C-alpha positions in Angstrom: 0.2 -0.2 0.0 1.8 3.2 -1.0 1.6 6.1 1.1 1.5 8.6 -1.7 -1.9 7.1 -3.0 -3.4 8.4 0.4 -5.6 11.3 0.6 -7.2 11.2 4.1 -5.7 10.5 7.4 -7.1 9.5 10.6 -4.9 10.4 13.8 -4.9 9.0 17.1 -4.5 11.3 20.1 -3.1 9.5 23.1 0.4 8.5 22.2 0.4 10.2 18.7 0.2 13.6 19.2 0.3 14.3 22.9 0.8 12.4 25.9 -0.8 14.0 28.9 0.1 17.7 28.1 3.0 16.5 26.2 2.8 17.5 22.8 5.1 14.8 20.8 7.8 15.3 18.2 6.5 16.8 15.0 2.5 16.4 15.7 2.2 20.6 15.1 4.4 20.4 12.2 2.5 17.3 10.9 -1.0 19.3 11.0 0.6 21.9 9.6 1.6 20.3 6.7 -2.0 18.7 6.2 -3.6 22.2 6.3 -0.6 23.7 3.9 -0.7 20.6 1.7 -5.0 20.5 1.4 -4.8 16.9 3.0 -8.0 15.9 4.7 -7.6 14.4 8.2 -9.8 14.1 11.4 -8.2 13.1 14.9 -10.5 9.6 16.3 -9.9 8.9 20.0 -11.2 5.5 21.7 -11.4 8.1 25.0 -15.1 8.4 25.4 -14.7 10.0 28.8 -14.5 13.9 27.2 -16.5 15.3 24.2 -15.2 16.7 21.3 -15.4 20.2 22.7 -13.1 19.1 25.6 -10.5 17.8 23.0 -10.8 20.8 20.7 -10.0 23.2 23.4 -7.0 20.8 24.4 -5.5 20.5 21.1 -6.0 24.2 20.5 -4.0 24.9 24.1 -1.2 22.8 22.8 -1.0 24.5 19.5 -1.5 21.6 17.7 -5.1 22.3 15.7 -7.0 25.4 15.7 -10.2 24.1 14.4 -9.6 20.1 14.4 -12.3 17.1 13.2 -12.4 15.3 16.2 -14.8 12.1 16.3 -14.3 9.4 19.5 -15.7 6.4 19.9 -18.8 8.0 21.8 -19.8 9.3 18.4 -19.9 5.5 16.8 -21.3 4.3 20.0 -24.5 6.7 19.5 -24.4 5.7 15.9 -24.4 1.7 16.6 -27.2 2.3 19.4 -29.3 4.0 17.3 -29.3 1.5 14.2 -29.6 -1.0 16.5 -32.4 0.2 18.8 -34.1 2.3 16.4 -35.5 5.8 17.3 -35.5 7.1 21.1 -33.6 4.4 22.8 -33.2 4.2 26.1 -29.5 3.6 27.5 -28.0 2.8 31.3 -24.6 4.8 30.9 -21.7 4.0 33.1 -19.7 6.7 31.9 -18.6 10.7 32.2 -21.3 13.3 32.0 -19.7 14.2 28.6 -20.7 10.7 27.3 -24.0 10.8 29.0 -24.4 14.4 27.3 -22.9 13.3 24.1 -25.4 10.1 23.6 -28.2 12.5 25.0 -27.6 15.2 22.2 -27.7 12.1 19.5 -31.1 11.1 21.0 -30.7 8.4 23.0 -32.6 8.7 26.9 -29.7 8.1 29.5 -32.2 8.4 32.7 -32.0 5.6 34.7 -35.3 3.2 34.0 -36.1 -0.2 34.5 -35.8 -1.6 31.5 -33.1 0.2 29.4 -32.5 -0.7 25.8 -28.8 -1.6 26.5 -26.2 -0.9 29.2 -23.3 1.2 27.8 -19.8 1.5 29.5 -17.2 3.9 28.4 -14.0 4.9 30.2 -15.3 6.2 33.0 -12.9 8.5 35.2 -16.0 8.7 37.6 -16.4 5.2 38.1 -18.5 4.3 41.5 -19.4 1.3 43.4 -23.0 2.3 42.7 -22.7 2.3 38.9 -21.3 -1.2 39.2 -24.0 -2.5 41.0 -26.7 -1.1 38.9 -24.6 -2.6 35.5 -24.7 -5.9 37.2 -28.2 -6.0 37.6 -29.5 -5.1 34.4 -26.9 -7.5 32.8 -27.9 -10.1 34.8 -31.9 -9.6 33.2 -29.8 -10.1 29.4 -29.9 -6.5 28.5 -27.6 -5.7 25.8 -24.1 -4.7 26.7 -22.5 -2.4 24.6 -18.8 -0.7 25.3 -17.3 2.2 23.5 -13.8 0.8 23.4 -11.7 -2.2 24.1 -8.7 -0.1 25.9 -7.5 -1.9 29.0 -5.5 1.4 30.2 -5.2 5.1 28.7 -1.6 6.4 28.9 -0.3 8.9 30.6 3.3 11.0 31.0 5.7 9.0 33.1 4.5 5.8 31.9 1.6 5.8 34.1 -1.6 4.5 33.0 -5.1 4.7 34.2 -7.9 1.6 33.9 -9.8 2.4 30.7 -13.4 0.7 29.5 -11.9 -2.6 28.9 -10.8 -2.6 32.6 -14.4 -2.2 33.7 -15.9 -4.1 31.2 -13.6 -7.2 32.5 -14.9 -6.6 36.1 -18.2 -6.4 34.9 -18.1 -9.6 32.6 -16.4 -11.2 35.5 -19.3 -10.5 37.9 -22.0 -11.8 35.2 -20.5 -13.7 32.8 -21.7 -11.3 29.6 -18.9 -9.9 27.5 -20.0 -6.5 25.7 -20.0 -5.7 22.0 -17.1 -3.8 21.9 -17.3 -0.6 19.6 -14.3 2.3 18.8 -11.4 1.3 17.2 -10.6 -1.6 15.9 -14.1 -2.4 15.1 -16.3 -2.6 11.7 -18.9 -0.2 12.8 -15.8 2.2 13.2 -14.3 1.6 10.1 -17.7 2.4 8.1 -18.3 5.5 10.3 -14.9 6.4 9.4 -15.3 6.2 5.7 -18.7 7.5 5.7 -17.4 11.0 7.4 -14.4 10.9 4.9 -16.1 10.2 1.9 -13.4 8.1 0.9 -12.7 4.2 0.1 -10.6 2.6 2.9 -7.7 1.9 0.7 -7.2 5.9 0.2 -7.2 6.4 4.0 -4.1 6.4 6.6 -4.6 5.4 9.9 -1.5 7.3 12.3 -1.4 5.2 15.7 0.6 4.2 18.5 -1.4 0.9 19.5 -1.3 -2.6 17.7 -4.7 -3.8 18.8 -6.8 -0.9 18.1 -5.2 1.9 15.4 -3.2 -1.0 14.0 -5.7 -3.7 13.9 -8.3 -0.9 12.6 -6.5 -0.4 9.5 -5.3 -3.9 8.6 -8.8 -5.7 9.2 -10.4 -2.7 7.0 -8.5 -2.4 3.9 -7.0 1.0 5.2 -3.2 1.7 5.4 -1.6 1.4 9.1 0.6 3.6 9.7 2.5 2.8 13.1 4.4 5.2 15.6 6.8 4.3 18.3 6.1 7.4 20.3 3.1 5.5 22.5 2.5 2.3 23.5 3.7 0.2 20.6 7.4 -1.5 20.6 9.0 -3.1 17.7 9.4 -6.2 20.3 5.4 -6.1 20.5 5.1 -6.0 16.5 7.8 -9.0 16.1 5.5 -10.8 18.3 2.3 -9.9 17.0 0.6 -11.1 13.4 -0.5 -7.3 12.9 2.6 -6.0 10.9 1.9 -2.0 10.2 2.6 -1.1 6.7 4.7 1.8 7.8 6.5 2.1 11.3 8.0 5.6 12.1 10.0 6.6 15.8 7.0 9.6 15.7 5.2 12.0 13.5 8.3 13.7 12.9 9.8 11.1 11.0 6.6 10.4 9.2 6.3 14.1 7.9 9.8 13.9 6.8 8.4 10.9 4.4 5.5 13.0 3.0 7.2 15.8 2.3 9.6 13.7 0.0 6.7 12.1 -1.6 
């Protein structure tokens, strides 16, 4: 897959353009190159704990992008719920207030009702035992189980991490025997959502990211170009042990930019 044939890029954020409040090498310059060259792109994060407005404010504050197009796993989850359960579906949400507001704005009733259409779990930094108990009760009644993303942890500066949606779901699965329908990267629902938003076929889209099991798997399994960066979670040892081989591998966004300038 030739990088020069790509005309749309999907950029991960955590581990690709920043870690916490640290801007990663080449991130600002890569976005400036896209803007100057008229190359279309979006940012996609599996982190459903914040809204697109939150991410826009952060990217502007860090000097990465002034008017970014941001898609989160929450957007794809809302789209999936509406397509699966029809208009005005009801969801019990184990998630942050921004996720609840995002789903509500999409037309999903997030009030705690006796029999919701689904239980939705996100990366919940406000997670409480009461939420877990209510989710377990509903899941034991065979209410459909949906999760915004599969990530086990969210990376922070200094090598630290936070337990992410996948870890929360693991506890609920252990308590109920139920496994969720995961949305977000790397799943087909997300690939379809990206292609519809981009208006481009898969082979013209490059996915830039630092995780094998989300970013690279999304691209490889859905016909997109997998562009790995080693500025976050993924290592060369991980790749050697995996069946997932990125089409391109760079130390950071800075090295990717060097190649794009030469094409």
